N, C-alpha and C positions, 0 to 999 in steps of 0.2 A: 955706249952700246950695252955695256953690262948693266948699267942702271936701268936702261930701257927694258932689257930682258927681265930684270928683277921686277920692275914696275908692271910689265906686261903679264908675267907669270902671276904676280900678286892679284892683278885684276881678274885673270882667268880663274884663279882659285876661289876668288870671292863669288864669281858667277856660278862656278861648279858647286860650291858650298850652298849657295842659295837654292839652286835647282835640287840638290840632294835633300835639303831641309823641306822644301815644298813636296817632294816625292814621299818623304816619310810621313808628313802631315796628311797628305791626301790618301796615302796608303792606310794610315791609321783610321781615317774616317770610313773607308770602304773595305776594311779588312774582312776577309771571309775565312773563319777558322773552323777547326774540328773540335767538338766538345765530347768528352767521354765521362763516364761515371757509373754509379750503381743506384738503382731504385729499390727501396726496401719498405717494409711495413714493420709493425711491432714483432712479427714472427720471423723476419729475415728477408732476403732478396726476393723480388717479385718477377717471375718470368711473365712475358706478355703484357707488361705495362706500356702505355703509349707515351712517347716523347715527341712533341711537335713544336716547331717554330711558330709562335703566335702570329696570326694573320696570314699564314701561308699554308700550302699543302705539303711542305717539307716536314716529314715525320718518319719515325721508325718505332719498332717495338723492342723491348728488352729481351735478351737471350735467356737461356735456361738458368743462368746464374744471376740474373737481374741486371747485367751490365748492358751498356749501350754505347754507341759511337755515332754521332750525327754530324754531317759535313755542312759546309757553306753557311755558317752561323755568324752574323755580323756582331761586332763587339757590343753594340747597344741593343741587340736583340733580346727577346724574352722567350724562354722555354716553358712549355706547359706540360706538366706530368699528370697523367690520369690513369685510373684503374677502377674497374667496377666495384662499388661498395666502399671505396675510399675517397677521401676529400681530394679535390684537384689542388695542384700546387703550381704556382708560377714563380720562376726565378729569372732575374735579369742577369745576362752574361757578364757585363762589365769587365771584359778582358780575361775572364777565367777560361781555362781550358779543361778543367775537371770539376764536375758538379755532382755531388752525391745528395740524394734527397730521401727523406723518410715520409711516406704518406700516412696520414692519420685515418683512423676508422671514421666513417660517416655516421654520426650519431642519429640522425633523423631516420625514422623507419621509412619515410618516403623515398629514401635513396637505396633501399634494399632492392635486390634483384629477385623477381618472382618469375615462375614459369607460367606461361599463359596458354600453352598448347601450340605446338609447332613453332616454338620460339621462346625468348625471354624478353623482359622489359624491366627497366627501373620502375619501382613502384610509383614514383612521382609521375610517370608517363602512362600508367594504367588507367583506362577509362571504364572498364567493367568492374564487377564486384568480385574481388579475389581476397581470400584469407590464406595465410601461410604459417607454417611452423618448421623450424629448422631441427637438425638432428639433436642438438644439445637440449632443446626444450622437450623434444619427443621422448628422450631417454630419462627425463626426470621421473617418469612413472615406469618401473619395470613391468612389462606387459607381454602377453603371448602374441598379440596382434595389434595392428595399427589402431583399430577402432577403440580398443580399450585405452590406449595412450592419448587419444584425441578427445575423449568424452568430456564435455563441458568446457572445452578450452578454446573453441572457435565460434564466433558469432554465426548464427543462422544454420548451425550444424547440430542437430539433435540426435544423440546416440544413446540407445537404450539396450539393456540386457534382454535377450530372449531366452536365456538359460544360464544357470550357474554351473553347469557341468563342464569339465575340462575340455578345451578345444572348441567351445561353442562360439558361434558368430554373434555379432550384435546387429541390431537394426539401425540403419543410418538413414535419416531423413534430412535433406537439405531444403530449407525453407518450406517445410510442411509436406502434406500429402496432397497430391493432385488428382490421381486417378482412383476410380472406385474399384475396379477389378484388374486393371493392367498393372505391370510392375512399377513400383515407386522407388526402386533402389538406384543409387547413382552409378555412373560409369567410373570405373577405375582404369587409369592409364599409367602403365609402368614403363618408365624410360622412353616415353614418347609414343608407345604403341598400346592401343586398347587391350586391356587385360581380361582374359576370358576365364580365369580361375577363381578360386575362393580367396577372399581378402586375408584369411588366416594363413594362406600359403606364403605370404610375404613376411620375411624376417624383419622385425622393427629395427634390429641392430645393424641392418644393411642399408638404412635409408639416410640420404643426405638432406632431403627436404620434402615437405608435402605442401602443395598448393591446391586450394579448392576453388573452383569456378562456380559461382552461385547464380548469377543472373543470365538471362537469355543472350544478352549482347556478348557475354564471355563464353558461354557454352555452345553458341551457334556453330562454331567451327567443327564440333563433333556431331552435329546433326541430331538425328533421332536418338542416338545412343546417349546423348548428353541431356535429354529432356528433364531428367531429375537431378541435374548437377553433375559435376565432374571432379574426381579426386585424382590429381596428378602426383604420382610418386616418382621421385628421382633417387636412384640408387647411388651409393658412394662410389666414386671413381678415382682413378689416379690423376695426377697432375703432371703436365709436361715439366721436365727438368727436375723432378722430385727423385731423390734417392730412395731406394727401397725402404719402405716403412712398414713395420709389423705392429698389429694391434691385437690385444686380447681383452675381451670383456667377459666378466663372469659374475653371476650372483646365485645365491642359495637362500631359500627361505622356508620357514615353517608356517603352516596354516592351521588355525583353530576356529571352531564354529563361532560366527559373529554373535549369534543368539539362538539358543535352542527353540524349537517350535513350542509356543506357550501352552502346554497341556496341563490339565488338572493332575494333581498328585493323588495318591490313593485315598486319603481321607476326604478330599474334595469330591472325588468321583463317587465315593460311597454315599455322601450326602445328596449329590445330584440324582443318583439312581433311586434313592428312597423317595425323594420329592416327586420324581417323574412317575414312579409306581407303575412302570411298564415291564421291566425285566428283573429277573432274579439272578443270583450268581450262578455261573457255570461251574463245572466240576473242578476247574483249575483256578477259580477265583475265590479270594478270601479277603474279608474286610480289613484284616490287619496286615495285608501285604501292600507294599509300595514299590513297584518296579518302574525304574526309569529306562524305558526301552531305547531311548536315544543314546544314553550313555553306553548301553550294551552294543550299539551299532557303530558309533563314530570313533574314529581314530585321528591321529595327528597327520595332516597332509603335508606335502613338501612341494617345492617348486625349484627347479634347477635350470640354469642357462649357461652355455659356454659358446663364445663366438671368437673365431680367429680370422685375421685378415692380413693380406699383404698388398701394398699398392706402391706405385712408382711411375716413372716415366723417363723418356729420353727427350731430345730436342724436338722430335717430331711425333712422339707417341706417348700413350699412357695406358696403364693397366691396373686392374684391381681384381683380386680373387678372395673369396671368403668361404668359411665353413662354419655352420652353426648347429647346435644341439639344444633342444628344449624338452623338458619333461614336467608335467603337472600331475601330481598325485592328489586325488580328492580325499576328503575326510571319510568317504565310504570306501571300504577296502575293495580292491578290484576295479575301481573306476579311475582311469587315468588317460592322459593324452601325451604322446611322444612324437617329436618332429625332428627331422634332420634336414638341413637346408644347405645347398651349395650354389654359389653364385660367382659370376665372373664377367668381366668386360675388358675390351681391348679397342683402342682407337689408334689409328696410324695414318700419318700424312706422307704422301709421296708426290712431291711437286704440287700440281693443282688438284690431285686426287686425295680423298680421305675415305677410309673405310673402317669397318669395325663390327663388333657384335656385342651383345649382352645376353646373358643366360641366367635364369633363376630356376632352380630345381628344388623340389622338396619331396620327402617321403614321410608320411605320418601314419601313426597307429592309434586308434581310439578304442579303448576297452571299457566295457561296463556301462555303455550308454543306456541300456535297458534297466539298469538298477535304479530303483527309486526308494523313497522313504514313506510313501503313502500307506503301504501295508503296515509298516512298523508304527507309524503315528496312530493308526486306528486301534492298536492293541490296548486292551484295558489295563490300567496301571495296577489293578488289584489281582492281576493274573500272575501266578507263580511259575516262572519258566524252568525251574530246576526239579529234577527227580530227587528222591530221598538220598541217593548217593552223591549228590552234588553235580551230576551231569545234566546237560541241557535236554529238555524234552524236545521231541521232534515237532509235535503239534500240541497246541493248547486249546482248551474248550472254554469259551466265554459264554455270556448270557444268551446270545442268539447266534453267534458265529464261532466257527473253528478257524484257526489260523496256523500257518507254518511259522515256526520260530526262526527269525532272521536276526543274527547278531554278527559282530565282526569275526568271531571265532568260526561261526558256521560258514560265512562267506569265504574265509581263508581256507577252510577245510574242504571246499567243494572240488578243488582241483580240476580234472577234466570233465567233471559232471556238469559244468556250466561254463559257457564262453559266449561272449557277445563282443564282436570285434569288427571294426571297419578299418581297412587299409586304403590309403590313397597315395597316388604318385602323380605329381604334376611337373611339367617341363615347359617353361615359357621363354621363348627365344626371339631375338630380334637381330637381323643382319641388315646392315645398311652400307650404302656406297654414296659418295658425294663428290661432285666435281665442280670446280669453278669454270664458268663459261669464258673462254678466252675472248678478249676484246671488249668485254662489257664488265666494268668494275662493279662488284657487289652482286653479280648474278650467279646463282648456283642451281644445280639440279641434284636432287637426292631421291634415292629409292629405299624404301623400308620393306622388309619382308618379315612378317610375324608368323612364327610357327609355334602353336600352342597345343599341348596335349595333356589331358587329365584322365586318369583311370581310378575308379573306385571299386573295391571288392569288399563286400560285407558278408559276414557269416555269424550265425548264432546256433547254439546247441544247448538244450535243456535236458538233462538226464532224467531217468525214471524217478518220479516222485519229487523232483526238486521244486521247491516253492509251492508245492501242492499238498493239501491235507491228506490226499490219497497216496499212499506210498507206492502203489502199483500203476499210477498214471504213466502211460507210455511216453517214451522219450520223443523229442521232436527236433528238427533242424531246418534251417533255412539258409539259402545262399542267394546273393544278389550281386550283380555287377553292372557297371556302366562305363562307357568310354565316350568322351567328348573331344572333338578336335576343332581347331580354329585356324584358318589360313587367311592371312591379311596381306594384301599388296598395296602399297601406297607410292604414288609418284608425286613429287613435290618440286615446284619451281619457286625459288625465293629471290627477292631483289631487295638489297639493303644498302642505302647510300645516304650520305649527308652532303648537302650542297650549301656552299657559302657559310658554313658553320652554323646555320640557323634552320635550314630546311632538312628535316630527317624524314625519309620515305622508306616504308617497308611494305613489301607485297608478298603474299603466299598464295600459290595456286595448287590445288590438290585434285588428283583423280585416284580413286581407290576402289578395290573390290574385296569383299569379305565373304567367306563361306564357313558355315557352322554345321557340324554333324554331331548327332547324339544317338546312342542306342543303349538299351538296358534290357536286362533279363533277370528272372527270379524263379527259383525252384524251392520247393519245400517237401519234406518227407517226415514220416512218423515211424516209430519203433525201430530206432537205429540199433544195429546189431551189437555194438560195443561203444562204451564211452571213448575209447581210443580213436574211433572214426571221427568224432565231433561232427563238423559240418562238411567233411570231405567225403567223396565217393558215395553220394546219396543213392546211387543206383542200387547199392547193396542193402538198402533199408528193407526191413521185413514188412513194413506197413505201406500205407498209401503214399504215392509219389505224385506230386502235382507240379505241372509247369504253369506258373502264374503269368499274369499279363506282362508282356514286354512292350518296348516302345522304340520307335525309330523316327527321327526327324532330321530334316535337312533344310537349311535356310540360307539366304544370301542377301547381301546389301551392296548396292553400287552407289557411289557418291561422287559429286563434283563440288568443289568449294573454292571460293576466292575471298581473300581478306586483304584489305589495304589499311595501312596506318600512316598517318601524317602528323608530324609535330613541328610547330614553328617556334623557334627561339625558346624552347622548353617552357612555353607559356600556354599555347593552344594545341590541343590534341583531338584528333578524330579517328575513329576506327569504324570501318564498314565491312560487313561480311554478307555473303550470299551463299547458300548451300542448297543442293538438290540431292535428295535421297530416293532411291528406288528399292522397295522391299518385296521380296518374294512371298511374304506372309499375307499380303493384302490382295484384294480382288483385282482382276484385269480392269484397266481403265482408272484404277485408283492407287496404283502402286507407287507413283511418283508424287513428291511434294517438294516445292521450292519455298524457302523462307528466308527473309532478310533480317539483318540486325545492324544497328548503328548506335554508336555511343560517342560522347564528346566530353572533354575535360578542360578546365581552365585553372592553371597554376597562378592564382591571384598574387601570391607572394613574390612572383618574379616580375611583377609590373613595377614600373619606375615610381609610381605613386605610393608603393609600399616600402620603399627603401628606408625610410626614416621610422618605420613602425618596428621598434626594437623588441616588443613583447611577443610578437608572432614570428615564428621561424619557418613555418610552412602552412600553406592554406590552398586547398584545391577543392573545387566542386566538380561533380560528375553527373551526367544524365545519360540514360541508355534505354533503348527500346529494341526488343528482339522477339522473334518467333522461334519456337522449337516444336518438335512433333514426337509422337510416341507410337511405336509399332510393336510394343512389348506384349503381344499375345502369342499364344502357342501357334506353331505352324499348322496350316491346314484348317484354320478356323473358317476360311471362306468356303470350304467344302463340307458337304454333308457327311455324316459318318454312320457306320453300322456297328452294332455291338452284338457279340455272340450270346446265345442262350441255349442251355442244354435241356432237352426233353427226355424224360425217362420212359422207357417201354419195358416194363417188367423189372426184375432185380438186376439184370446185368446189361441190358441193351439200352442204348440212348442215342439220340441224334442231336446234332448241333444245328441250330437255326440262327438267323440274324434279324435284327429289327433296327429301325431308324432311331438313333438316340440323339442326333443333332441335325438340325436343318442347315442347308447351305446358306451362306451370307454373300451373295453375288455383288453387293455394293459396299463391302467392308473397306473402309479407308483409314486415313491417319487421324489419330487423336492429336490435337495441336493446342499449344498455349501461346499467349501473347503477354509479354511482361514489360512493365515500365520500372526502371530503377533510378533512384536519386541518392547521391552520396556526397558526403563532406569529409575530407581528410584534413587534419590539422596537427600542428606541433607548436607549442608555446613554451615560454620560460626557458629559453635556451635548450629546447628539445627535452626538457625534463618531464613534460606532459604531452603525450601524443594520443590521438584518438581517431575514431571513425564513427560516423553516424549515417545510417542508411534507411531508406523506406522503399518498399517494393509492392507491386500489385500485379498478380498473375491471374489471367482469365483462361481457363482450360475449356475447350469446346469439343464437340463430337466425341464424347467419351467412349472408349471401347468397353462395352457393357453387355452382359448377358441379359437378354430379354425373356422373361418368363411367359409361357404360353398356357392357356387353359388346358385342363386334363383332356378335354374333347379333341385337342389337336393330336394327341398320341405321341407328342414329343415335348420334353420339358422346357427347352429354351433354344435360342440361337444368339449369336453375337452380332451386335450392330453398333453404329456410331450414334449414340443417343445420350443426351444430358450434358450438363456443364457444371463446373466448380469454380470457386474463387479462392485464391490464397493471397493474403496481404499481411504486412507486418513491418516492424521496425527493428533495427539492430544498433546497439551501441557497444563500442569497445574502447576502453581507456587503459593506458599504461603510463605509470608515473615512476620517476626516480626521486624518491623522497630524500634520501641521503646519498651523497656521492663523494666519498673520501677514498681515493685510491690506496692510501696507506692506512686507512682505518675502516670505519663501518660504512657499508653501502646497503641501502634498502630500496628494493623495487617492489611495486605493487601493481597488479593488473586485475581488471574485472570486465566481464562481457555479459550483456543481457540481450536476449532475443525474444520477441513476442510475435507469434504467428497465429492468425485467425483464418481458418478455412471453413467454407460452407458450400453446401450443394445449392446450385442456382436453378437447375432444372433436372427432371427425370424423364423416363420414357413415357410417351403418350400424353404428356402434359400433366401427369399426376404430381401431387405435391407431397406424397408420402408413400413409401414402400416399407410397410411394417415388417414384412417377411425378411427383409435384408437390413432392417434398422437404418434406412436412409430416409431423410426428411429434408425437403427444400427449406433453405434458410438456416439449417443447422449443420454442425460439424460432421464430416465423414465418420469420425470416430465417436459415435454416440451409442449409448446404451438405452434401450427401450424397456423400461421396467417401472415398477411402483416406486414411490418415494416415501421412505420411512420418516414419520414426523414424531414418533414417540411410541409409548405403550398404552394400551387401554387400561384405564384406572377403574376402581370399584364404583366411583360416583359418576361415571359416564353413563347417563340414562339412555343414550341413543346407541349403545353398543350393539344391541341385537338388531337394530334397524339398519345400521351400516354393515354389520357382520352377523347375519343369522347363524346361530350355532357357535358363535365365538365365545371366548373366555376372557376373563380379566387377566391382564398381564400379557396378552397376545400383542403382536406387532400392529401398530396403528399406521396406516398409510394415508396419503393425501387423497381427498375426495374432490372431484372436479364437476360433479353434477349439480343440479339445481336443488334449492331448499324450498320446503313448504313454508307457509306463513308462520307456523309455530317453530320454525327452525329445524325441523326434522328433514332428513333427506328424502328426495322423491324416489330414490332407488337404492339398492344396496351397492356396495363397492364391487366393481368388476373390471373387465379388461379395458373399458373406456377410460379408466382412471390412470392408466400407465403414463409415465412421463418420459420426456426426452432428456436424458442426462448427458452432459458434455464431459467427456473424458480428458480432453486436451487441457494442459495447464495454461494459465494466463501468460506466464513468461518463464523462460528457463535461462540458465547462465552458468558461469563459473568464475572462480577467482583464484589468483595465484600470487604468492608473495615470496620474496627471496632476500635473505640477509647474507652478506659476506663480510668477513673480517680476517684480513691477511689470508691465510690458506684455507680457512674454514668457510663453509656455506651451509645455510639452513633454509630450506624451502618447504612450502606447503601448497597443495592444490586441492580445491574444493569444487563441488557442483551443487546447484540448487534448482528447485522447481517451486513454483507458486501457483496454487489453485489446481483445478482439475480434479480427477478422481483416481484413487488407487482401487483396483478391483482385486480383492483377496478371496480366492476360493476356499481358503482355510476357514474363514468366518462365514462365508456365504453358503448357499445350498450345494454348490458343486463339489466341495471337498469331503462331504459326509463326516466332517470333524466337528460340527457344531449342531448336532441333531437335538441336543438338550432332552434326550429321552433315556439316557443311560444304557443304550444298546452297545455302544463302543466308546472308546476314548473321546474326550471332548476338550476343545480349546478352553483355557481358563477365561471365563467371562463373568461379568457382574450381571447376574440374571435376577429376574423379578421374583420376589416372595412377598408374603403378607407383611413381613417386617422390613422389606427392602423395596419400597414402591418407586423409588427414584432411580431404579436400575436402567441400564441401557439395553439389555438383552431380555427376550421374553421368558415367561415362566416355564419351567421344565414340565414336560408332559402335556402341554397345551395342544390346541387344534393344529393339525398337520396338513401338509400338502405332500403326499408321498411319505417319505421317511423324515422330512425336514419340517421345521415350524412353517406355518403358512406365511408367505412373503419372506421366507428365509433368505432369498437371494439379496434382499436389501441390506442384510447384516454385513455383507462383504464390501460395501462402498465406504471409503475413507477419503478425507481431504488429502489431496496429493502433495501438499506443501512439505518440503524438507530441505535442509542444508546438510550436506554430507562432506566431511573432510576425507578425500580419497587417499592422499599420501602426505606424510611428513618425512623429509629426508635431511639427514645430517651427513655432510661429507667433508673430506679434507684433501686438498691438492698439495702434494709435496713440491717444494721449491725446486726450480731447475738446477740451482747450484748443488743441491743435495743429490740430484739424480745423474748429473753429468759424469761423476766418477763411476757410476754403475752402468753407464752406457744407455741410460733411459732418457726419453724425452718427456714423458708424462706418466704420472702415477696418481690415481685418485682412489680413495677408499670411502665407502659410504654405507649408511644403514637407513633403510626405509621402512616405515610402518604404514601399512595399507588398511584403509577402512577403520581408522581408530575411533571416530566420533560421528554422531548424528545429532542434529539439533532441529527444533521447531517441527517435529513430525508427530502428528496424532497417531499414526500407525505404529511408530516406534514406541511411543508412550504406552500404547495398548498392548503390544506384543513383545517389545524388547528386541525386535528383529530389524533387519535391514529393510528400509522402505522402498528400495529399488526393485523393479520387476525382476522376476526370475523365470517366467514362463510366457509362452505365446499362446493366448487363448486358453482352451480347456485341456491342454496336453498333460497337465499334472493335477487334474481334478478327477474325482471318482466318477462323476456323471457330467454330461454336458448341459449347461443351462441353455445355451443356444449356440448353433453353429456360427453365428455372427461374431461370437467372441474370438474366433480364430484370428481376427485381425487386430485384437485389442490385447495389449500387454497386461499380464496379471501377476499376482503372487500366489503360487501354488505349492504343492508338496514336492518340491524339487530338492536336489542336492543343496544343503544349506550354504548361505553366504559365509565367508570367512574373514577373519582378521589375520593379516600376515605380517611377519617380521622378516625382512630381507637384508642380507649382507652382501655387498658386491665390491668389485674393483674394476677400474679401467686402466689399462696399461698400453703405452705406446713406446716403441723402441726402434 
């Protein structure tokens, strides 16, 4: 019995052991465990990273400290770790219960995240034309505003100076000029909301990234406002889970004149005056005197910038606040620009709800904008500015002109006798709320409320006799003010889902309303009672008080938009957009316009047949078509208008009447463009060389254009949809990593080239030329209609008097386009029919950048270049009155014709004139527009983290930047020694206007001189 029990128990134990073993085995096969760990990158833990069990929907995101805990993971399962901008990583569990991973930076630029308007995309999924720049790249150039930092660095974006005065804006053209008379400026969008202020109001040090939408398929979501391209500006914000972080950025620099205006010295001027034989010395002029009036005027300028910020976040929210101060002192005393900026943002999540705001505020003061150098440059160098006792004379008497003496000491001593000031305040605010729609994963509703306000107040006062040869000239003052407000309400529905890991769908629907209001007023007065009043309290002036023209406008825009994006397996992408805009500025029956856009992309590199192609890392082709429209004309153009006119009855009585000055335009509608865009994005050699190549063609029709009427109509013009233009071009951007040694030398090099050709396709009434406006079918919008200089008339030219009756040897010789007789003589003399159409636009523009790093040191340089086209310099042409070659006043230093110098470039002194200038003198101002300009060279040092930890610092960088150090390949620079970049818009810094058409053409005039700057700065984070 006992043996039986023992045998029986033994048998039961064997069965029990067998069952237990099988349970353990089967349990091991189907074990579901919990995995924990931390996800980090090179900078530390990553909040919001995705952790998902491969092949399932089982996934979570990391917490604020980068940790995660994911349940129901089989022993043989694989976890996939992802985060935007970092390489994905897969890890097989293999029985582990804790897995920590470090995600690496994605090297390919195609994996960068870009802002596309009402959303973001990985660059590899973008189908439109978008270029981007991050904060680190932007701050390589210390600049007052965004446009200065972007110049020459992005393909298809041509940025040019319109003035060298402190605080001046720059002209931005994205893929050329489309419209003849409507606005060609791009739309600026700040933190997702269209920005109604001035681009100089935005502090560059508060920017996280800039993304520029260039083609119609990308800009269509912004409708008519995006017709000229869109600049998306994203401000720095806090991060969820980030501890409070403080930043301080500062730089200080000195500014010296790049090159003085190239004027003759005393001896050279004496020789010129004697050869011209037109003027004799004035009472203050002496042949042995050599006065450099520019040295008496210029001083050393300075630039200062301070920016402080704090940012951080909690598990469900983030914040960022900043304060900035900037001041730019010009080399002309009393001319400066000062700006204070304050910005803030807050985002907070509460369950399914998310809300927040962003605000950008600035206050700026601009002094001395009315100060110029034209008068000083015209002063004869043989004029003695000093009295016998060494004091400065108030007025000097030259050969034919008297002039007020202007020097740095005189300007500094004016005190309250002269002021020219503009103060501006802007506040740009966005409040938003967002909610996840319950029951539908990926569906959200968002409301944006944009509240923008900008006020300008300008005032000027010129005391008795100031800047005037007459010491008793009565004082005068002027005040002007303007207020603009913008109210925007946007309602957005977004749906974003990925199905079966391969089908990604995104939809955005928009309904928006925008209202703009603007009003301005201006008053002037004479004979101000005291200098202490300046431009305040003009009612107490003793002289005439005038209420000048004011202005009030109101406009509105209502819009509907839908955009859908679909991506299959990260290979095939398509985006389709449709938008309708209704504008109050256009005529009834023509207010609404609907336009579509569609684009597609193919990531060829993700195809299976490319798996074994090791030399190529990324390859994508894109094609897009889209329509955009433009309603950028002033409000009320559809209505006729009246203008007042005063009629005098005797000495004291007058009446005010009105006359029609503009006819109504009852059929005024949209100006619209159709664009095709083709693009290729690639990365090769293990991402060491990346690039983009694009071609585009834009046809703009129904141009918003003023139509001239004959004088018998009694009205000068009216606005209509007439004419068409074409813009086409190509763009190439290349970025390479030449050397890549993390512990040694690294060298990066980038270059971009853009070529744009625009032409007028048709004009009003079928005409092929409008000489009055310098518009010609088949030629560029930016054309000059003038004579073409081909040399100087020489002594042995027998036909001189036939071409130029009354002409002289050494005068300017221009191209003749008429017929010739059998003996080779002209059938007529040179006249207006010989004027040529001269293209101002360059053949191509671009930029280059390079960067070396070695351990903590970095050395970088940024350059811009232009090839071809024309530089128009009013200094050398007729407009500046500085190249008269008559000896009347100071003259630019030129190689002029004499009997002993017949190979000269400039005409003989004292020759035939047109007014006060040499005949055809305007042609002397046209130069080849080619140049290469090194904009900045920067040397910096980043202190090692180990050195900073003991000080409680996270980052410390010191740097020195030299701005505008070199110019190469420039005919204008060789001739003048000056900066070849434009410094004026049209004739604003010329003595006389050659043509009102020059108002749209950038020139080099007698403006505040360009400078070379040396800047020292630091970037601190703690």
